[in-house]
N, C-alpha and C positions, 0 to 999 in steps of 0.2 A: 503494499499500500504506500502509494504517495503521499506526504502530507506536510504542510509549513506552517509555522507561526512565528511572524516578524512584529514584535510589539514593543512600544515604549511602556515602561511602567514609571508611575510617579505617586507621590504624596497629593494630597488635596490642595496643598500650598501653591502646587505648580500648575493647578486647573486652569486658571485665568491665560497664564502665558501659553499654556498646549493649545487652548481652544482658540486663542488669537492667530496661531499659526497652523493649525491645522482642521479648524473650523468644525464642521459636523462629524468629523471622523474620532472624535474623543468620547470616550465612555468613563462614567464614575460609578463603579461597583461599590455599593454599600454594604450590601448583604448576598447571601447565596441562600435566600430563602427557600429556592424550589429544591435545593439540596436536603433541606432538614427535614428531620422526622422526631415525632415525640414518642416516647414510650414509658410505661408505667413499670417502677422497679421498686422492690422492698430494700429499705436502707434500716431496718431496726425491726425488733420483736418486742413488743411490749407483753410483759409478763401478767399473769391474771392477778387482779387484786378483788378487794371486798366491793368496789365500786365499777369495776370493768372485767369484762371475760378475757382480755388481753388478745394477742393476735398481731399480724404484721402491719408495720407503718410504711404505707407506700407514699411514692411521689413521682411526679411527672418530670422526666430527663429529656431535654431537647438534645440531639446529637446531629452532628454534620459538620462541613467543613467551614471554615471561617475566612475572613479578610481582616486586615488590620483594622484597629478600633474606628477610625475614621473613613474608610474604605480604601480601595485602590483606583487610581486614575489609569486609563490604559488608551494608548493610541494604536490603531491596527488598521490594515495590515501594510507595513511599510515595505517597499522592495524597489529594484531598478526596474523602469519600466519595461525594459527589453528582456528581463528574467522569466525564466520559467514558473518561478513563485508568482508573479504577476498574473500570468495567464491562469495559474491555478486559484488564486485570490478571486479573480473574476470582477464583479462589481464593488468588492471589498477593497481592491487593492488601492494603495496610497503610494504616489512615488515620494522616494527619499530625497529626490534632486531637489536643488534649489532652495533648502533651508538653511540659515544659518551662515555663519563664516568659520574658517578653520581657527581652531586655538593651537598654538604651539604645545601648549601644556598636555595634550590629550595623546597618548600612546598611539602612534600611527598603526591603521589596519594593516597596512604591508608588513610590517613588524610582527604582528600578531599573527596573521593569516599567510603570508609568505605570497609567493608571485604565481604559485600555480592555480589550479581550478578553485581552492579555496579563497585564493585572492580577487576571483572574480565576483565572489559574493560580498566583497568588502564593503561597509556602509560608507557613505561620503564622509571626508572629514569636516567638512562644514556641517553636516547633520550632528556630528559628535559634539562639535563645538557648541551649536546652539544648546544642546541638553545640559553640557557642564556649566554653560552661562545659566540656564535657568535653574540649575541645581545650587549654584552659587548665590543668585540674587534671593532664591526662596530658603535657603538653608535646609534644604530638603533633600531626600534622595531621589535620582532620576536615573533612568535606566534604559538601555535598549537590547534586547535578548532575541535571537533569531535562531530557530531551530528548524530542521528540515529532514525529512526522512525520505529513502528512496527503496521501494519493494520492502518496505518493513523494518529496514536496517538505519541505523541513524546516520545520515550522510555529513551533517555537520551541526554545531550547537556553540554559540559564541554570545558574548555579552561585555557592553561597557557599562560598568555603575559608576555613577559620580554621586558622592554623598556629602552634599553641601552642609550637613549638619556637623560633620567632624573634618571637612575640608580633605576627603580623600577620593583617590579615584583608583578602581579596580577594574581589571578585563580578566575575563576565563574564557578558555576555548576547550572543547571537548578533543583529546589527542587519541584516545583508545577506548575500549570497553571500560566505562566507569573510571576513566582516569581524565583528569582536567588540568591542565596548563593554566596557573593564576600569576598574574602580574599586579603589582603595586606599584602606584606611581613614584613613593618614595624610593624605589629600587627597582626600576623597569628593566634592567639589564640581568635581573636574576629570577626568572620563574620559577615558582615553586610547583611542585606536582602533587595534586590533592589525589589519593587513592580512594576508590569506592565512594566517588561524588559524582553529581551531574551540575552542569550549567545553570539549569532554569531554578534548581533547589537553591543553589550558592547565591544567585541573583536575588531571589525573593527572600532570603534572609535579611538583606539590607533595607528591605522595606517593611521588616516586622512579622514576616509571615514564614512559617515553617511547615513544608508540605508534610502530609503524611501517607508515608510509602511513594512519595514522587507523583502522586495523583493530583492534578490541578484541574478543577472543574472549568476555568476558562479556555483550556484547551480542547475542551470537547466539542465536535462539532455541533451538537444541539444546544449550546448554550444561549440563552434569550438576550442576545446583544442589545435588541432596541429597547428593552426594558430599562437599560442602565445608560442610553445614550445621554450625555451632559446637554443641559440646557433644555 
């Protein structure tokens, strides 16, 4: 199966800036009510007394996936207009060309992805400069995460994460099964290797979201995006 997801993730503080740049392609996911379920569970057992026969004490428990406390802002689906991903996205495709200006502080895509096939997937340096600028101006995390599969196998996964709250930049790239190279802007020449990790999970941690078993509802084809459209 072929499948792509190219998303900008951000905190609500960045919402006005992203709407100004990407208009109606911005979404604010405040909850995941569609995936919640309520179940009744016994959490205590009351012993019999002179005034009560005793028995189980029950409560309703709501279970399901979460988003950060104030929600997650998403721009989708960004790609080069001539790429296979854009054809696959169809009407949801958003060109990632013509946004922002390059920032020399951003780790260059050519350095992360190289000049081979992965290099052809590289996001524009101007777009990354824009996201870094929004992150710094709002002192909040903003990231670009791109994932693609071909024939059911992971073909690529990479992300640039700009954390304006901590003035730090991170880059992640999948290099093998469950192995990720990670760059920190403070030491760009010394990428670390993370074993048993994945790019999406590492990216969302910066947004205060830890995936359960790597499952991300926003990456499901059935996700009801229209309910969450900003504005």
